[in-house]
C-alpha positions, 0 to 999 in steps of 0.5 A, spaced: 540 203 863 543 202 871 548 198 871 552 195 878 555 190 881 554 185 886 558 188 891 554 194 889 546 192 893 544 195 899 544 188 903 552 188 902 553 195 904 557 194 911 555 200 913 550 204 912 550 213 913 547 217 918 540 220 917 540 227 915 547 227 913 547 228 906 550 221 904 543 218 907 541 223 902 544 220 897 543 213 898 535 214 899 536 217 892 539 212 889 536 205 891 529 209 890 531 210 883 534 203 883 526 201 885 523 205 880 528 202 874 532 196 876 539 195 875 542 191 871 548 187 874 553 183 868 548 184 862 541 181 866 536 186 869 533 186 875 527 189 874 525 193 880 521 189 884 526 184 885 531 190 887 526 192 892 524 185 895 531 183 896 535 188 898 529 191 902 525 187 904 524 183 910 520 176 913 518 172 917 522 165 915 525 158 918 532 159 920 536 154 924 539 155 931 545 151 934 542 147 936 539 144 930 532 148 932 527 150 927 525 157 929 522 163 925 526 169 925 526 176 921 530 175 916 531 179 909 528 175 903 532 170 900 532 169 892 530 163 890 529 161 883 520 161 885 522 168 886 526 170 880 520 166 875 515 171 879 518 177 877 521 175 869 513 175 869 511 181 873 515 185 869 512 183 863 506 184 866 509 191 866 511 192 860 505 189 856 500 192 862 496 185 862 495 182 869 499 177 873 495 169 875 499 164 879 496 157 881 500 152 885 504 148 890 504 151 896 509 153 900 512 158 895 511 163 898 506 168 894 504 171 899 511 173 902 511 175 894 504 178 895 505 183 901 512 184 897 509 187 891 503 191 896 508 194 899 513 196 894 507 200 890 504 204 898 510 205 900 515 208 893 509 210 890 504 217 892 498 219 891 495 212 890 491 207 892 493 200 894 487 194 893 488 187 897 481 184 896 480 176 899 473 172 900 473 172 908 478 176 914 482 170 915 486 170 909 486 178 909 489 178 917 494 174 914 496 178 909 495 184 911 500 182 918 505 180 913 504 187 909 505 190 916 511 186 918 514 188 912 514 195 911 515 196 919 521 193 918 524 197 912 530 202 912 528 207 915 531 212 908 525 209 904 520 207 910 513 211 910 510 211 917 504 208 918 498 214 920 493 208 922 496 204 927 490 199 927 491 194 921 485 191 922 481 197 920 478 196 912 484 202 911 490 203 913 493 210 911 502 212 909 504 219 910 506 224 916 504 228 920 504 235 919 505 240 922 499 243 926 497 235 927 495 234 921 495 228 916 499 228 909 498 222 907 502 220 902 498 213 900 492 208 903 492 200 902 485 198 903 481 191 904 475 188 900 472 183 904 467 181 898 465 175 903 466 169 899 463 173 892 458 176 895 459 182 895 460 183 888 461 191 888 466 191 894 472 194 890 469 198 885 471 205 884 477 206 887 484 207 883 489 201 884 495 202 883 496 195 885 491 190 887 492 184 889 488 176 890 489 171 894 486 164 894 482 164 888 480 158 889 476 160 895 470 163 893 467 166 887 472 173 885 471 174 878 464 179 879 469 183 884 475 183 879 470 186 873 467 190 878 473 193 879 477 194 872 474 199 870 479 203 876 485 200 872 484 203 865 488 209 864 490 213 858 496 209 857 492 202 858 491 199 866 495 203 870 497 197 875 499 189 874 493 186 878 496 179 882 492 173 883 495 167 886 492 160 888 493 154 892 492 147 891 487 144 895 483 151 895 479 151 890 472 149 893 470 154 889 474 154 883 469 155 877 472 162 876 479 161 877 479 156 873 475 160 867 480 165 868 486 161 868 484 157 861 482 164 857 487 169 859 487 173 853 480 173 854 481 178 860 487 182 860 492 176 863 499 175 862 498 168 857 504 162 857 504 156 851 505 150 854 509 147 849 506 140 849 501 141 848 500 148 844 495 151 850 495 159 852 494 159 860 495 163 865 501 162 869 502 155 873 508 153 878 507 146 879 509 141 886 516 141 884 519 148 885 516 145 893 521 148 898 523 142 901 527 139 893 531 145 893 539 146 893 544 152 892 548 154 886 550 161 883 546 165 880 549 164 873 550 156 873 542 157 874 541 162 868 545 157 864 540 150 865 534 155 863 538 157 857 538 164 859 545 166 859 550 164 855 555 159 857 561 164 854 558 170 858 563 174 863 559 175 869 562 175 876 557 178 879 553 173 877 557 166 879 558 169 887 549 170 888 546 164 890 541 162 888 536 156 891 534 152 885 529 146 885 531 140 884 525 138 878 527 130 878 528 128 885 521 133 886 517 129 882 520 123 885 519 125 892 511 127 889 509 120 886 513 117 891 509 121 897 503 119 892 503 112 892 504 111 899 498 116 901 494 111 896 494 105 900 491 109 906 484 108 905 482 116 906 481 118 899 480 125 900 487 125 903 491 121 898 487 127 893 489 133 898 497 131 896 495 131 890 493 138 890 499 140 895 503 138 890 500 139 884 504 136 878 499 138 872 494 145 872 488 140 872 490 137 879 491 144 882 483 145 880 482 138 884 476 140 890 476 134 895 469 138 898 463 135 898 465 131 892 462 123 893 465 122 885 473 119 884 475 125 880 481 122 877 477 115 874 472 120 871 477 125 868 481 119 865 474 116 861 475 124 859 482 123 855 480 115 852 473 119 849 477 124 847 483 119 845 478 113 841 473 121 839 468 118 841 462 123 840 455 122 839 451 126 834 448 132 834 441 132 832 434 136 832 427 133 834 421 133 831 414 130 829 413 129 821 406 129 821 407 121 822 412 120 826 418 122 831 425 124 827 430 128 826 435 132 822 443 133 823 443 139 828 447 145 826 447 147 833 453 145 838 453 142 844 454 146 851 462 144 852 462 141 859 461 145 866 462 150 868 457 154 863 463 159 859 460 167 859 457 168 853 456 160 851 450 159 847 445 154 851 439 153 845 444 146 845 441 140 840 439 132 843 445 128 842 445 121 840 449 116 841 445 110 840 438 111 836 433 106 839 432 099 836 425 098 832 419 099 837 422 098 843 418 095 849 417 100 854 422 098 860 428 098 855 429 105 856 428 109 862 429 116 862 432 121 868 429 129 867 432 135 871 428 141 869 429 148 870 425 153 873 424 159 868 427 166 867 432 169 862 437 164 860 442 169 861 441 170 867 442 164 870 447 157 869 441 152 871 440 147 865 434 143 863 437 136 863 435 128 859 438 123 860 436 116 856 439 110 858 437 103 856 437 098 860 436 090 858 437 089 851 439 081 851 432 080 848 434 084 843 440 080 842 446 086 841 451 086 846 450 092 849 446 094 855 446 098 861 449 105 858 446 113 856 445 112 850 442 119 849 443 126 852 439 133 852 443 139 855 440 145 854 436 152 855 433 155 849 430 162 849 423 159 850 422 153 855 417 151 852 422 149 846 426 145 851 420 142 854 418 139 846 425 136 845 425 133 852 419 129 850 420 128 843 427 125 846 422 120 851 418 118 846 423 117 841 426 112 845 419 110 849 422 111 855 420 110 863 421 117 865 423 120 873 423 126 874 424 131 879 418 136 881 419 140 886 420 144 879 413 141 876 413 146 869 415 140 865 412 135 868 405 139 867 406 139 859 407 132 858 400 132 862 397 138 858 401 133 851 397 127 853 404 123 854 402 122 862 403 115 862 412 116 860 412 119 867 414 115 873 409 116 878 411 119 886 415 112 887 414 107 893 422 107 895 422 115 896 417 113 903 423 108 905 429 113 904 424 118 908 419 116 912 416 122 914 415 125 908 410 130 907 410 131 900 404 127 895 405 129 888 403 124 883 409 124 878 416 124 880 420 126 885 422 131 890 431 131 892 429 135 896 431 131 902 439 129 904 438 122 905 434 123 897 440 126 894 444 122 897 441 116 894 441 118 888 448 121 887 450 114 891 447 110 885 451 115 879 457 113 884 456 105 884 455 104 877 461 108 875 466 103 880 462 097 879 467 092 875 465 090 869 470 085 868 477 083 871 483 080 868 487 075 872 494 074 871 496 066 872 498 066 879 491 069 879 493 077 880 488 082 878 493 085 873 487 089 871 480 090 872 475 094 867 470 099 872 463 102 869 465 109 868 467 106 860 460 106 858 459 113 859 461 117 852 458 124 856 463 128 856 460 134 860 457 129 865 463 126 867 466 133 867 461 134 873 462 128 876 469 131 877 467 137 880 462 137 884 461 139 891 454 140 895 454 147 893 454 149 886 449 146 881 449 140 877 444 138 872 447 132 868 449 128 874 441 131 877 438 128 871 443 122 871 442 119 877 435 119 876 435 114 871 440 109 874 435 110 880 430 108 875 433 102 872 436 099 878 429 099 882 427 097 876 431 090 875 429 088 883 423 087 879 425 084 873 432 083 874 437 084 868 441 082 863 449 079 864 454 084 861 456 081 853 463 082 853 462 084 846 460 091 850 467 092 853 470 090 847 467 096 843 468 100 850 476 099 849 476 100 842 474 104 837 469 101 832 462 105 832 458 103 839 452 103 835 446 099 834 441 098 831 440 105 827 434 108 826 433 114 821 427 115 823 421 111 828 413 111 829 410 115 834 412 111 840 406 111 844 405 104 846 398 102 846 399 102 839 406 097 839 404 090 834 405 084 840 407 089 845 401 091 851 401 096 856 397 098 862 399 104 865 395 102 872 399 098 873 407 099 878 413 095 877 415 096 884 
């Protein structure tokens, strides 16, 4: 155990011994030992990395001159609660041989911490390879510059010179020139640009002592990280503590980051337990750690307040050591005030950025405003509502018993949400929220279908999706309408199995069906089964959106044109944001508005909408938007029923929303229904 006082810290030395003297050599040995092993001060442990960071690492930081000007100056890294917390977690990772993953607030100081961490390993540990991985050159160059600055300004007693002067290269060697001009390499700093996640083998094969990835929400990092992991292993466990950082507002492609954050144990990262929810996640540093809401106190007072030091402890050194600590109440109050002010601005993207930059929950950190036309908060609120009210559909397997289409309860589990998790079973069931009315007239139900291309499920995240939407139900005397009543989102081993379940579901509801026709196999399947009369022909309104289209297919619609995609997504967006009911006070002021999103009971669809962007695949959104677009166009011709308060009452309460539940029904061949005539040749729009 190395027990020292604050006065013994390197940065408190008033004079340093001359190079080459015995005192100089003794000081080098002392500082290397402290940086390697850590020190104890008044019974409190400072890890080796924290001692290094506070005593030897230099950064560029804000300072104020005598005229009140804020300048960027060369300063030794100071102590904040940010650094103290990270250092504690990093030490736990080192001991437990785990990785460190951290998401959170901007201006936390993570880049300086990361640069210091990489410099620490490259300078102190001989014969090491230290790897920095990023998705683009800009982010990598910023980090390389901070590392270069810190190493260049180290005390000469421990500084290792650079053999390579050009920091833009993919590898920098630290070491000395031997006699004769040969390079005596001490360590390597290796940079790997994985090109937004496309070069998955970039860091593979490097025996890393330190490994760092910044801005993990900007690119799909998981495959490159998995490629690097085999080289982490030693006979003692992971030889390095890989550190991964993500910043709120930079999660345009954050599916990997969110998955790793929520499943740290599965990926050998340090996990912490939320005291309220009991959920185990990686590290989240919220907006309360923002740079402009800190106050100065002593390390003793901070540790006592955090419950890590007994108030009766004798700690003279800790009582003198200054630390900047987050004023959590002040920070939270400021964050909420800023959000309220920004909410008045009509630019909702900027409001989202305000939330993302200073998140109060991990979910807020993972928000991406990029290309998302849907209201994420609205969708997430509805997810919370259906979880609270325990609104789940019934999983079933459809089949024909020789006389009729019927079903049995399924032992399969619906796909949990979005994105699809690795190894999650893709052979999911049909989910029923409301069974069809008896003998449903053709046009009461409509379906949107997004098939998938043939291919092995383990190599694709694409799913086949069918959504059944109930249009007008005033004609049945029920109180529910304009809702998704069933869905089928799956990718079984055999594509024919998906196609058959989708076909049976459509027939069960006697649903007019609009299918995406970029993939024709499901349309061909329906035709081969004699069920082409369920399929909507290529709609005339497609020509209104893309007048110059040359695509001529008998059935369905192509989403290849941007105008078509925007139109379909806009239908779904309008559906969720439609005002169903307004409540006013006695003065006529609006006190509550109930929006259309409450009609969506499908958790997976809501999650896709909350995480939507223009780059990834969103099968549920495609199918759901096709169904709503079809219903809207039919409403223009046939008219829609008025919204009934009974629907809203049921949706906002706990009573079931199912209407006329049928255990089974006869095959929904429209031409066989009593009292209902079906004309396959007449188009309604």
